[in-house]
N, CA, C and O atoms as a printed pandas DataFrame, in Angstrom:
     atom_number atom_name residue_name chain_id  residue_number  x_coord  y_coord  z_coord
0              1         N          MET        A               1   -1.315   -5.693  -10.860
1              2        CA          MET        A               1   -1.086   -5.638   -9.442
2              3         C          MET        A               1   -0.256   -6.808   -8.951
3              4         O          MET        A               1    0.371   -6.735   -7.894
4              5         N          GLU        A               2   -0.252   -7.873   -9.709
5              6        CA          GLU        A               2    0.511   -9.039   -9.262
6              7         C          GLU        A               2    2.113   -8.717   -9.110
7              8         O          GLU        A               2    2.772   -9.204   -8.191
8              9         N          ARG        A               3    2.633   -7.913  -10.029
9             10        CA          ARG        A               3    3.991   -7.591   -9.922
10            11         C          ARG        A               3    4.253   -6.806   -8.697
11            12         O          ARG        A               3    5.282   -6.990   -8.046
12            13         N          ILE        A               4    3.343   -5.923   -8.355
13            14        CA          ILE        A               4    3.424   -5.056   -7.227
14            15         C          ILE        A               4    3.439   -5.870   -5.908
15            16         O          ILE        A               4    4.290   -5.725   -5.030
16            17         N          THR        A               5    2.385   -6.757   -5.864
17            18        CA          THR        A               5    2.324   -7.594   -4.615
18            19         C          THR        A               5    3.554   -8.486   -4.467
19            20         O          THR        A               5    4.043   -8.722   -3.363
20            21         N          THR        A               6    4.056   -8.992   -5.647
21            22        CA          THR        A               6    5.253   -9.879   -5.623
22            23         C          THR        A               6    6.406   -9.023   -5.071
23            24         O          THR        A               6    7.117   -9.482   -4.177
24            25         N          TRP        A               7    6.614   -7.792   -5.576
25            26        CA          TRP        A               7    7.680   -6.968   -5.091
26            27         C          TRP        A               7    7.436   -6.602   -3.604
27            28         O          TRP        A               7    8.415   -6.612   -2.858
28            29         N          LEU        A               8    6.369   -6.319   -3.169
29            30        CA          LEU        A               8    6.117   -6.064   -1.772
30            31         C          LEU        A               8    6.460   -7.303   -0.867
31            32         O          LEU        A               8    7.056   -7.160    0.200
32            33         N          HIS        A               9    6.071   -8.481   -1.327
33            34        CA          HIS        A               9    6.393   -9.779   -0.646
34            35         C          HIS        A               9    7.897   -9.886   -0.595
35            36         O          HIS        A               9    8.421  -10.179    0.479
36            37         N          GLU        A              10    8.663   -9.666   -1.707
37            38        CA          GLU        A              10   10.145   -9.835   -1.782
38            39         C          GLU        A              10   10.656   -8.807   -0.792
39            40         O          GLU        A              10   11.526   -9.209   -0.019
40            41         N          LYS        A              11   10.283   -7.622   -0.694
41            42        CA          LYS        A              11   10.831   -6.610    0.256
42            43         C          LYS        A              11   10.360   -6.860    1.718
43            44         O          LYS        A              11   10.902   -6.273    2.655
44            45         N          ASN        A              12    9.339   -7.745    1.894
45            46        CA          ASN        A              12    8.965   -8.009    3.342
46            47         C          ASN        A              12    8.842   -9.550    3.335
47            48         O          ASN        A              12    7.762  -10.102    3.124
48            49         N          PRO        A              13    9.945  -10.197    3.565
49            50        CA          PRO        A              13    9.836  -11.695    3.540
50            51         C          PRO        A              13    9.067  -12.320    4.599
51            52         O          PRO        A              13    8.693  -13.484    4.457
52            53         N          GLY        A              14    8.751  -11.560    5.808
53            54        CA          GLY        A              14    7.948  -12.138    6.718
54            55         C          GLY        A              14    6.418  -11.954    6.516
55            56         O          GLY        A              14    5.584  -12.422    7.291
56            57         N          LEU        A              15    6.123  -11.229    5.399
57            58        CA          LEU        A              15    4.634  -11.063    5.102
58            59         C          LEU        A              15    4.074  -12.297    4.541
59            60         O          LEU        A              15    4.607  -12.846    3.576
60            61         N          ASP        A              16    3.037  -12.746    5.100
61            62        CA          ASP        A              16    2.200  -13.936    4.579
62            63         C          ASP        A              16    0.917  -13.601    4.131
63            64         O          ASP        A              16    0.303  -12.700    4.703
64            65         N          GLY        A              17    0.425  -14.209    3.176
65            66        CA          GLY        A              17   -0.871  -14.050    2.592
66            67         C          GLY        A              17   -1.002  -12.701    1.708
67            68         O          GLY        A              17   -0.075  -11.923    1.481
68            69         N          PRO        A              18   -2.350  -12.575    1.248
69            70        CA          PRO        A              18   -2.473  -11.523    0.410
70            71         C          PRO        A              18   -2.487  -10.059    1.025
71            72         O          PRO        A              18   -2.673   -9.922    2.234
72            73         N          ILE        A              19   -2.307   -9.057    0.265
73            74        CA          ILE        A              19   -2.267   -7.664    0.810
74            75         C          ILE        A              19   -3.725   -7.015    0.283
75            76         O          ILE        A              19   -4.011   -6.859   -0.904
76            77         N          ASP        A              20   -4.482   -6.710    1.291
77            78        CA          ASP        A              20   -5.779   -6.009    0.946
78            79         C          ASP        A              20   -5.623   -4.795    0.167
79            80         O          ASP        A              20   -4.645   -4.082    0.395
80            81         N          ALA        A              21   -6.464   -4.472   -0.722
81            82        CA          ALA        A              21   -6.396   -3.277   -1.595
82            83         C          ALA        A              21   -6.392   -1.947   -0.778
83            84         O          ALA        A              21   -5.866   -0.921   -1.210
84            85         N          ASP        A              22   -7.031   -2.036    0.465
85            86        CA          ASP        A              22   -7.170   -0.895    1.320
86            87         C          ASP        A              22   -6.191   -0.802    2.481
87            88         O          ASP        A              22   -6.260    0.091    3.325
88            89         N          GLU        A              23   -5.257   -1.787    2.483
89            90        CA          GLU        A              23   -4.224   -1.839    3.570
90            91         C          GLU        A              23   -3.229   -0.678    3.388
91            92         O          GLU        A              23   -2.663   -0.509    2.308
92            93         N          ASP        A              24   -3.030    0.087    4.404
93            94        CA          ASP        A              24   -2.035    1.169    4.368
94            95         C          ASP        A              24   -0.608    0.656    4.339
95            96         O          ASP        A              24   -0.019    0.205    5.321
96            97         N          LEU        A              25   -0.112    0.770    3.119
97            98        CA          LEU        A              25    1.262    0.230    2.896
98            99         C          LEU        A              25    2.453    0.955    3.703
99           100         O          LEU        A              25    3.516    0.420    4.018
100          101         N          ILE        A              26    2.082    2.208    3.958
101          102        CA          ILE        A              26    3.188    2.986    4.687
102          103         C          ILE        A              26    2.961    2.709    6.141
103          104         O          ILE        A              26    3.934    2.430    6.842
104          105         N          GLU        A              27    1.767    2.761    6.649
105          106        CA          GLU        A              27    1.602    2.478    8.112
106          107         C          GLU        A              27    2.048    1.179    8.456
107          108         O          GLU        A              27    2.647    0.992    9.515
108          109         N          ALA        A              28    1.783    0.163    7.567
109          110        CA          ALA        A              28    2.123   -1.277    7.886
110          111         C          ALA        A              28    3.619   -1.484    7.561
111          112         O          ALA        A              28    4.097   -2.614    7.662
112          113         N          ARG        A              29    4.373   -0.435    7.175
113          114        CA          ARG        A              29    5.814   -0.419    6.834
114          115         C          ARG        A              29    6.141   -1.468    5.730
115          116         O          ARG        A              29    7.197   -2.100    5.712
116          117         N          LEU        A              30    5.198   -1.593    4.862
117          118        CA          LEU        A              30    5.581   -2.365    3.657
118          119         C          LEU        A              30    6.364   -1.715    2.585
119          120         O          LEU        A              30    6.959   -2.367    1.727
120          121         N          ILE        A              31    6.357   -0.361    2.644
121          122        CA          ILE        A              31    7.136    0.460    1.853
122          123         C          ILE        A              31    7.775    1.491    2.893
123          124         O          ILE        A              31    7.091    2.167    3.662
124          125         N          ASP        A              32    9.083    1.529    2.829
125          126        CA          ASP        A              32    9.726    2.575    3.624
126          127         C          ASP        A              32   10.472    3.570    2.741
127          128         O          ASP        A              32   10.414    3.464    1.516
128          129         N          SER        A              33   11.115    4.457    3.291
129          130        CA          SER        A              33   11.791    5.541    2.536
130          131         C          SER        A              33   12.990    5.011    1.725
131          132         O          SER        A              33   13.391    5.645    0.749
132          133         N          MET        A              34   13.580    3.833    2.121
133          134        CA          MET        A              34   14.590    3.351    1.305
134          135         C          MET        A              34   14.121    2.586    0.114
135          136         O          MET        A              34   14.833    2.441   -0.880
136          137         N          ASP        A              35   12.858    2.073    0.226
137          138        CA          ASP        A              35   12.393    1.424   -1.012
138          139         C          ASP        A              35   11.476    2.243   -1.928
139          140         O          ASP        A              35   11.039    1.815   -2.997
140          141         N          PHE        A              36   11.219    3.464   -1.418
141          142        CA          PHE        A              36   10.131    4.278   -2.157
142          143         C          PHE        A              36   10.551    4.564   -3.603
143          144         O          PHE        A              36    9.744    4.423   -4.522
144          145         N          LEU        A              37   11.781    4.956   -3.803
145          146        CA          LEU        A              37   12.397    5.297   -5.257
146          147         C          LEU        A              37   12.273    4.020   -6.172
147          148         O          LEU        A              37   11.968    4.112   -7.361
148          149         N          GLU        A              38   12.514    2.891   -5.577
149          150        CA          GLU        A              38   12.510    1.610   -6.276
150          151         C          GLU        A              38   11.018    1.264   -6.655
151          152         O          GLU        A              38   10.742    0.783   -7.754
152          153         N          PHE        A              39   10.044    1.539   -5.665
153          154        CA          PHE        A              39    8.799    1.484   -5.914
154          155         C          PHE        A              39    8.210    2.326   -7.150
155          156         O          PHE        A              39    7.445    1.885   -8.007
156          157         N          ILE        A              40    8.728    3.635   -7.064
157          158        CA          ILE        A              40    8.331    4.572   -8.188
158          159         C          ILE        A              40    8.756    3.876   -9.505
159          160         O          ILE        A              40    7.981    3.705  -10.446
160          161         N          ASP        A              41    9.983    3.509   -9.493
161          162        CA          ASP        A              41   10.589    2.881  -10.776
162          163         C          ASP        A              41    9.691    1.688  -11.280
163          164         O          ASP        A              41    9.462    1.533  -12.480
164          165         N          LEU        A              42    9.221    0.897  -10.354
165          166        CA          LEU        A              42    8.358   -0.190  -10.699
166          167         C          LEU        A              42    7.110    0.266  -11.253
167          168         O          LEU        A              42    6.658   -0.249  -12.276
168          169         N          LEU        A              43    6.480    1.271  -10.598
169          170        CA          LEU        A              43    5.297    1.902  -11.183
170          171         C          LEU        A              43    5.335    2.505  -12.477
171          172         O          LEU        A              43    4.442    2.378  -13.315
172          173         N          GLU        A              44    6.492    3.231  -12.639
173          174        CA          GLU        A              44    6.766    3.788  -13.998
174          175         C          GLU        A              44    6.956    2.711  -15.114
175          176         O          GLU        A              44    6.521    2.839  -16.258
176          177         N          GLU        A              45    7.619    1.693  -14.674
177          178        CA          GLU        A              45    7.835    0.505  -15.615
178          179         C          GLU        A              45    6.367   -0.156  -16.009
179          180         O          GLU        A              45    6.128   -0.521  -17.160
180          181         N          LEU        A              46    5.547   -0.254  -15.080
181          182        CA          LEU        A              46    4.340   -1.012  -15.209
182          183         C          LEU        A              46    3.288   -0.036  -15.949
183          184         O          LEU        A              46    2.470   -0.506  -16.740
184          185         N          SER        A              47    3.343    1.259  -15.675
185          186        CA          SER        A              47    2.478    2.131  -16.331
186          187         C          SER        A              47    2.899    2.544  -17.679
187          188         O          SER        A              47    2.056    2.914  -18.496
188          189         N          GLY        A              48    4.220    2.499  -17.974
189          190        CA          GLY        A              48    4.779    2.945  -19.165
190          191         C          GLY        A              48    4.852    4.447  -19.345
191          192         O          GLY        A              48    4.953    4.972  -20.453
192          193         N          SER        A              49    4.794    5.131  -18.173
193          194        CA          SER        A              49    4.976    6.618  -18.106
194          195         C          SER        A              49    5.744    7.000  -16.905
195          196         O          SER        A              49    5.818    6.264  -15.921
196          197         N          SER        A              50    6.360    8.240  -16.993
197          198        CA          SER        A              50    7.091    8.685  -15.743
198          199         C          SER        A              50    6.160    9.362  -14.863
199          200         O          SER        A              50    5.092    9.834  -15.253
200          201         N          ILE        A              51    6.609    9.405  -13.591
201          202        CA          ILE        A              51    5.887    9.904  -12.418
202          203         C          ILE        A              51    6.535   11.205  -12.041
203          204         O          ILE        A              51    7.676   11.157  -11.581
204          205         N          ASP        A              52    5.948   12.334  -12.180
205          206        CA          ASP        A              52    6.380   13.582  -11.653
206          207         C          ASP        A              52    6.079   13.747  -10.190
207          208         O          ASP        A              52    4.921   13.896   -9.800
208          209         N          LEU        A              53    7.135   13.721   -9.356
209          210        CA          LEU        A              53    6.823   13.658   -7.980
210          211         C          LEU        A              53    6.131   15.031   -7.438
211          212         O          LEU        A              53    5.609   15.112   -6.326
212          213         N          GLN        A              54    6.200   16.090   -8.371
213          214        CA          GLN        A              54    5.488   17.191   -7.940
214          215         C          GLN        A              54    3.962   17.247   -8.182
215          216         O          GLN        A              54    3.230   18.132   -7.737
216          217         N          ASP        A              55    3.547   16.144   -8.982
217          218        CA          ASP        A              55    2.152   15.969   -9.297
218          219         C          ASP        A              55    1.492   14.921   -8.465
219          220         O          ASP        A              55    0.331   14.599   -8.716
220          221         N          VAL        A              56    2.156   14.372   -7.495
221          222        CA          VAL        A              56    1.548   13.253   -6.664
222          223         C          VAL        A              56    1.700   13.678   -5.243
223          224         O          VAL        A              56    2.455   14.593   -4.915
224          225         N          THR        A              57    0.925   12.958   -4.358
225          226        CA          THR        A              57    1.053   13.020   -2.934
226          227         C          THR        A              57    1.248   11.653   -2.359
227          228         O          THR        A              57    1.006   10.653   -3.036
228          229         N          ILE        A              58    1.665   11.587   -1.167
229          230        CA          ILE        A              58    1.902   10.328   -0.470
230          231         C          ILE        A              58    0.741    9.488   -0.473
231          232         O          ILE        A              58    0.869    8.264   -0.498
232          233         N          ASP        A              59   -0.522   10.112   -0.448
233          234        CA          ASP        A              59   -1.627    9.273   -0.471
234          235         C          ASP        A              59   -1.938    8.502   -1.733
235          236         O          ASP        A              59   -2.698    7.534   -1.712
236          237         N          ASP        A              60   -1.328    8.949   -2.865
237          238        CA          ASP        A              60   -1.376    8.156   -4.131
238          239         C          ASP        A              60   -0.661    6.869   -3.986
239          240         O          ASP        A              60   -0.897    5.965   -4.788
240          241         N          PHE        A              61    0.228    6.706   -2.991
241          242        CA          PHE        A              61    0.905    5.487   -2.787
242          243         C          PHE        A              61    0.575    4.671   -1.584
243          244         O          PHE        A              61    1.142    3.605   -1.346
244          245         N          ARG        A              62   -0.410    5.221   -0.782
245          246        CA          ARG        A              62   -0.774    4.710    0.498
246          247         C          ARG        A              62   -1.411    3.228    0.350
247          248         O          ARG        A              62   -1.063    2.386    1.178
248          249         N          THR        A              63   -2.195    2.924   -0.520
249          250        CA          THR        A              63   -2.781    1.594   -0.622
250          251         C          THR        A              63   -2.740    1.125   -2.066
251          252         O          THR        A              63   -2.591    1.912   -3.001
252          253         N          LEU        A              64   -2.894   -0.335   -2.229
253          254        CA          LEU        A              64   -2.792   -0.772   -3.624
254          255         C          LEU        A              64   -4.029   -0.271   -4.366
255          256         O          LEU        A              64   -3.949   -0.098   -5.582
256          257         N          GLY        A              65   -5.186   -0.022   -3.704
257          258        CA          GLY        A              65   -6.338    0.518   -4.352
258          259         C          GLY        A              65   -6.032    1.971   -4.964
259          260         O          GLY        A              65   -6.452    2.319   -6.068
260          261         N          HIS        A              66   -5.307    2.722   -4.181
261          262        CA          HIS        A              66   -4.906    4.162   -4.628
262          263         C          HIS        A              66   -3.960    4.048   -5.799
263          264         O          HIS        A              66   -4.078    4.758   -6.797
264          265         N          VAL        A              67   -2.953    3.071   -5.641
265          266        CA          VAL        A              67   -1.938    2.891   -6.649
266          267         C          VAL        A              67   -2.542    2.520   -7.991
267          268         O          VAL        A              67   -2.182    3.041   -9.047
268          269         N          GLN        A              68   -3.582    1.492   -7.879
269          270        CA          GLN        A              68   -4.301    1.156   -9.112
270          271         C          GLN        A              68   -4.975    2.250   -9.776
271          272         O          GLN        A              68   -4.865    2.483  -10.980
272          273         N          LYS        A              69   -5.696    2.937   -8.935
273          274        CA          LYS        A              69   -6.561    4.094   -9.496
274          275         C          LYS        A              69   -5.693    5.144  -10.049
275          276         O          LYS        A              69   -5.998    5.664  -11.122
276          277         N          ARG        A              70   -4.597    5.515   -9.387
277          278        CA          ARG        A              70   -3.755    6.707   -9.872
278          279         C          ARG        A              70   -2.853    6.434  -11.017
279          280         O          ARG        A              70   -2.754    7.229  -11.952
280          281         N          PHE        A              71   -2.147    5.238  -10.951
281          282        CA          PHE        A              71   -1.156    4.979  -11.857
282          283         C          PHE        A              71   -1.367    3.899  -12.885
283          284         O          PHE        A              71   -0.738    3.865  -13.942
284          285         N          LEU        A              72   -2.291    3.005  -12.526
285          286        CA          LEU        A              72   -2.470    1.842  -13.426
286          287         C          LEU        A              72   -3.850    1.611  -14.024
287          288         O          LEU        A              72   -4.087    0.573  -14.642
288          289         N          SER        A              73   -4.773    2.569  -13.848
289          290        CA          SER        A              73   -6.121    2.455  -14.332
290          291         C          SER        A              73   -6.236    2.539  -15.863
291          292         O          SER        A              73   -7.172    2.000  -16.452
292          293         N          ALA        A              74   -5.319    3.188  -16.464
293          294        CA          ALA        A              74   -5.257    3.142  -17.956
294          295         C          ALA        A              74   -4.451    2.046  -18.635
295          296         O          ALA        A              74   -4.299    1.950  -19.852
296          297         N          THR        A              75   -3.944    1.219  -17.699
297          298        CA          THR        A              75   -3.045    0.069  -18.092
298          299         C          THR        A              75   -3.946   -1.147  -18.274
299          300         O          THR        A              75   -4.667   -1.502  -17.342
300          301         N          PRO        A              76   -3.933   -1.812  -19.454
301          302        CA          PRO        A              76   -4.748   -2.930  -19.565
302          303         C          PRO        A              76   -4.422   -4.057  -18.650
303          304         O          PRO        A              76   -5.091   -5.090  -18.679
């Protein structure tokens, strides 16, 4: 998760402090439509598998907790 939070901080330079696991990344505008595909690429790199956009919903990306559970739970 450290790479993800680092990426989020890089995309949002005004963001201070940690990001809570249940903070809504979309509502808080930490991920926008312009960054979404780059975020998917990062998740694919970290998980080691491709993400089929037809098999996911926006809620899978909404919080760090959801991202961890959906995409990274099998990753050591």
